[in-house]
Structure formats: structure tokens, C-alpha cells
N, C-alpha and C positions, 0 to 999 in steps of 0.2 A: 580640440577637435577640428581636423583637417576642415577646409572649405570645399564644396563641391566645386568642380568645373562645369563648362556650360553647359557640355554634354550630359553630365552627371544630373545637372539638376533638371533634365528633361525626362527623367526616369519615370515610369508608371508608379503610382502613388503606394501600390501594393509593396513598392520596395523602398518606401522613405526611410531613410535613416535615424538615428535616436537625435533628440535636439539639445544642445547645451541650452542651460537656461536663457532665456530671453524676456526682458521684462515687456508686457503688454502696454503697460501705460506708464504716463508721467502724472504725479498728483502733485499740484501746488498747494501749499496749506494756505488757508486763510480764514477768517472770522465770519463765523455762520451769521452774525449779527449785518453783515454788507447785505445779505437777502438774495443775493445772485450767486450763481454756480456758472461758471464757463466750462464750455465744451470745445474740443478742436478734434474733429474725428480722424481728420486727414493731415494731422501735422508732420508726419515723417514718412521719409521714402527709404529707410532703413528695412533690411530683411535679414532673417535668423541666417547665420551662417551655413546653416545646412542646406539652406535652399538657394544659397549661391545668389546668382542676379536674377533667376527666374529664365535664366537663358537670354535675357535681354542685354544690350549694349546699355554702359552705365549712362550715356546720354539721353536713353528713352526714360530711364529711373527719375532723371533731373526735370523731367517735362511735367506739365499736371497729370499726366497719367499715373505719376508715382507719389503724387501728393498735392497739396493744397499749397501753392508758393507762399510765403510770406505769411500764412495764417498762424502758424505757431508763434511766431515773433510778436504778433498782436497780441495774441492771446497772452502771453506770458508777461509782456507790457502792462497792458490793460489789468491782468490778476494785482501787479504790486502796485500799481497806482490806485487801485479801489481796496483792496486788502482782500479781496474774496478769493475763494478756493477755486481751483482749475483742474479739470482732468484732460489730459491729452494722451492720444493715442502715441505708440511709437513703432509701429509698423506700416509697412506701407498698404495702402489700398490694393494694390495689385496681388498682394499676399491673400488677403480678403477682406472685404470693404465693411468697417463697422458702422456705416450709415447705410447698411441695408438690413434688412430683416433675415432670419435663418433660411426662409424657404425662397428668397428673391432669387430670381435665376439670375442677377448680375452679380451676386455675392463674390463669384472667383470669376473674373473676366477672363476668358481666353482672347479675346482682341478689344482692344481699348485705342481708339481714337487712331486706326489703320495700323496701330501696333500689334502683331501676333504675340503674345505671351507662352513661351514655348513650357516654362516649368507648369504652366496652368491646363497645359494640352490634357493632359492623362490624370487629373483632380478627378476621382470617382467620390463617391458618397463616402467611403471609409476616410478619406484624405480630407475631404471638407469637414468633415465630423471633428477630424483631428485638428484642423485649424482653429476651427469653432471655440473647440474646448482648451486650446492653449493660447490664442489671441483674442478671438471676438468676445467671448463670454468674460473673460478677466477683466476686459476693458469697461464693459457694460456693468458688470459687478461692482466695479470701484466707483462708477456714476451712481448706482443705487445707494452704495455706502455713503456717499457725500448727502444724496437726499434724504436718507433716512436721519443721518445724524442731525440734520437741519430741523426735520420734523421732531424727533425726540427732544429737540431744544425750543419745541413749539414756535419756530420759525418756518412758513410754506416760503420755498425758494422761488425764484424767476430762474430759467434756465435760457442762458443764451450761447448758442452754438455759433464760431467762426470760422468760415469758409472763404475760399478765395476762388474766381473764375479768370478764364481766360480772355485777353482784350478783343480778340478775333476768334472767329469760331467758322471753319470751313469757308474762309477769304471773305467773311462779311465782320466789318467793324461794330462793335457793341459800347454804344453810347453813355451807359450807365457806369457811373463810379462804383456803386454798390447796389447793392440789392437786397431786399428784405423779404425773407421766404417763409409764410406760414400756411396754416392747415384752415382752422375754424375758430380757434381764440383770438379775439382783437386786442385784447388787453395790453399786450406789450408792443404789438408791431404798430400799431397805427400811432402811439405817441413816439416810437422810434423813427419811423417814417417821416412824421412831423418836425422832428427834432435835427433830424439830419438835412431836411431839406430849408427850414428855416432861413440860415444864413444865406440860400442863394446859390451857391457855389457847386452845388451837387446835383447830378442826375441820379435819382434813387430808382430803380426798379422797385415795383410792388408785384411779387410775384413772376418776375421777369430776370433774367433770360430762362429762369426754372420756375416751377412750381412748388410749394413748399407741401403740399398735400401727398404725402408717400408712405403709404400703410407699412409698417414694420421698421421704418426707419429711426433713427437715434431719439428725435424728438416725439414722434409718434409713441415709442416705447418709455420713455421716463416723465414725458409730460403731457402729451393728450391723454393717455389712459389713466393717468393720477388726477388731472384736472389744474396742472400747473401752469401759469402763465409762461410763454417762452415764444422764442423766434429765431431764425437762422440767418445771420447776418454773412452776405458774400460780399467780399471787396474785390475790385479788379486787379489783377496779379501787377500789373506794370506799376501800380500807385504803392506797393507794398513789397516788391521784390527786394528793396535795399532796407537795410536797417532806417534810414532816416524817414522814409516813407511808413514803416511800421510804427515807427515812434509819432509820427504827427498824426495818424490813425487812433493809436491807442490815447494820445492826449484829447484826441476830438471826442473820442467816445467817453474817456474818464470826464470830459468836462459836462457832457449831456446826461449821462447815465444817473446820478444821484438823484436829479430831480425827478425823473421819471419814476425811478425804484422807490422814491418817497409815496407814490400814492399806495394807498391801503387795498385797495381792489386787486392789485396785482398780487398780493402775498395771502390771497384766499381760494380755496380748493374749490374752482369750478368745472363743471362739465360743461362743453360746446360741443362734443361729439367730434365727427371727422367728415371731410367730405369724400374720404376713400370708403366709407360704409359704415356700417353700425359698429358701436364700442361698446363694450359691457358698461354697466352701469358702476359709479365710484362707492 
């Protein structure tokens, strides 16, 4: 199938062409006994050929607006070191953001950090539904399958989502080397923050520079609503932009996570609710 030109990629959604098969997720196999499932929501800046570049210059897709720089490398290396399963997205967050609920107004961004996204300008309800069906839902279905497999084996898994953040935002340098984002369940989060801070060489944000309570996001959907221990780890992008930095962070995390995961309370289903509002009982 031919690749759309920049002009064609901005056509109204009603004129969207048929898509070649495009895998929505990558699954890394691992042992369920590890008690941990890794997630990487913004692993890739790839786009299905039919969408071209969404009308953007290539350089824009290589920025943080296209994906979480370095996060996929850390996720893959960490999964290998711990022998645990991982699920990574294979499409750019600019196509549709898998870390947003289906009704979130930022699900398909028309403007991202100053960049207008021409290919999203005419994304109507039908086109958004199309992207949900082809990309967003298959990714989440893959996560659900991993969780269900663990539970069927009698193992309550912990979920760790790996992201990255820019070292400078709107001209202001961010001092944190990493940030741990969470909603209301403190079990995994408090242990992880303490372990990261213990050597004394890191500044770790606790729900900074972002708040981890986001209704409908990936961890809300798969962990909060299920009562699974979880947290989201953001690593500053300049620390993991290159392979050496990714390896260093994977080694750091692989060294501290086993002791945390050995705590039995992390492998119990417990409802802590959400700071975003009421959640149904488990």
C-alpha cells in the first residue's frame, strides 16, 4: 500500500483509507512467578503507513510529543533482567494516546507542545472510534490478557508503567532525576520512592512534575479498578536518551525491585479507591 503524502494525511476522517495490518503492541514474554508486569504506554513514535506523518515534519515525531524517549529501552532491558512479561505500545501517542481514557479530550491531540498536528485536525468521532478499535483497545486487551493469565495462575501481579519526561519545560529546568506517580494505593509507591532515594544520588519527585491520579488512564483502568498494587515511574529523558543510560537505569531498578516485590502485601487485591472520584467495588 502506498504511503500518503503530507497533504493526503490531513484529509477528513470520513475519507480515511483502508489500513495495512499494523501491530498495536509488542509483548515480551516472561515468567508469571516474577509477580510483575511492565507496561510502556508511549514506547514508540511509529505511525501506520496510511497515516503518513500526520502532516508533521519527521523532527517533530522524534520529540517527546511523539513518544517517551528512552522508556522502551529501559522497559525491555528491565524485563530481560527480571524475567518478567512486558507490554509496549507500537504506535505514537499522537495517533491516539493509550494512557488516556476513551472519553478523555486529550485522547487525540490536535496541538501538542506548540506543534499543530494536521493529520488530527479533522479527526471526528468516527475516526477516533476507528483508532480506538485498531490501536488503543488492542493494546489494552493485551495488558488485560497478561493480568488474567497471572490471576488464573494464582498470582496477583504488580504493575509498573515506565515513562519519561523532558528535562526542561517551558524554559524551566526540572531538578528531578525520576518521578513516581500514583493515585491512592501506596503499597508499591512508597517502597519504590524509598529505595530510589536511599543511595542519596537521586532527586525523586513524589507526584511531581505530574500527578498520578488521572481517571481512565492505563493504571486506573488495569490496576486501580482491580485493586492491584501499581505505580508509574517517569525517568528524565536526558538520563536515558542513549543506550548506556537505559542500561544503567535497568540495572538500578533490577537491583532494588526484587526486595520490594517480595513483600506479600503487594500481591493482594486491595481497593484503595481513587482521588479522581468514586470507583465501583471490586
